N, C-alpha and C positions, 0 to 999 in steps of 0.2 A: 258524258263529256271529259274532254281531256285538256288539263291544263299544264302548260309548258312555259318554264321562265328560261327566256334567251337573252343574251347579252345583245346589247343595241345592233353591233355589227350583224349578229347573226339575225336577228328579226329582219333588218333592213334586206338583209340577202334572200332569207325567206319569203318575205313580201314580193320580192320580184319574181322569183321562182313562181310562186301560186299565181302571178300575174300572168304567166306565161299558159296558165291552166282557166284563166278568167275566174280566178275565185274558186274554183271547184276542186276542193280538198279531196275528195274520192279519187279522182282522175289524178292527181297529183300523187297521192299515196299508193294509188295502184300503178301508176309509173313506176316511182321507185321501187316498187316490188318486183315487177316485173324486169327492170333492170338488173335487179340483185340476183333473181332467178337465173337469167341470161348468162350474166357473171360466173356465178356458180357452176353453170352446165357447162361453159368454156373452159374455165378450170379444170373440171373432173375430165374432161374431153383431153385436154393437153396432158394431165397427168395419165392418165390411161394408155395415151401414146408413148409415154416413158416407160411404163410398166411392160409394153410388148417389147421394147427393146431390151430391158433386163432382163426378161423371161426368156427371149431368145439368146442372149448372151451366156446366161447362167444353166438355162435348162430346167427352171422351176417356175411354178406360179406365184404371183405375188403374194396371195395369200399363205401358200406353205411356206415362202421365203420369209415373210414378216413373222409368223408362229415361231419358227427355228431360230431366227435372229434374235426374238424377245428371249428366248430361252438360252441364248447364248451357245448356241449350237454352232456359229460361224465365228470360229477362235480367231482365223487370220484378220490383221487390220486391213481394211479394203474400203476407200472413199466411197465407192459405188453401194456399197452396202448401207452405209451411213444416209447417203443421198436417198435410195430406194425406199430405205425406212421411213425416213422423214416425209418424202413424198406420199409412203402408204398414209401415215398419220394425218396430213393435210387433206387426202383424200376422203379419210373418213370424216374429217370435221366438215368439208365441204357438203358430203352426201348427207350428213346430220344437220346441217343448216337448211339445205335445201328442203329436207323433209318438214322441218318446222314453219317453213314459210309457205310452202305450196298447198 
């Protein structure tokens, strides 16, 4: 049994959402999880497209780039490096989340 304390506004919104699933909590929660999984996969795909751009532009795989960037081996200031490393970290987070809920 799970007990959740919600504000009145949130509870009203939740009840409306639950009504769309005819009061079936399992269907509602599975639908929410399926949506989250789809969004994570979509995010991962989009980031991987960016990885291909950077890999082609700089001639190095994303993983090798990130390892070297993390060690400070890329000394010049380059906005792409910061964007690329940030996307890699987000990609790791998305994959970690996906593993937890799949």
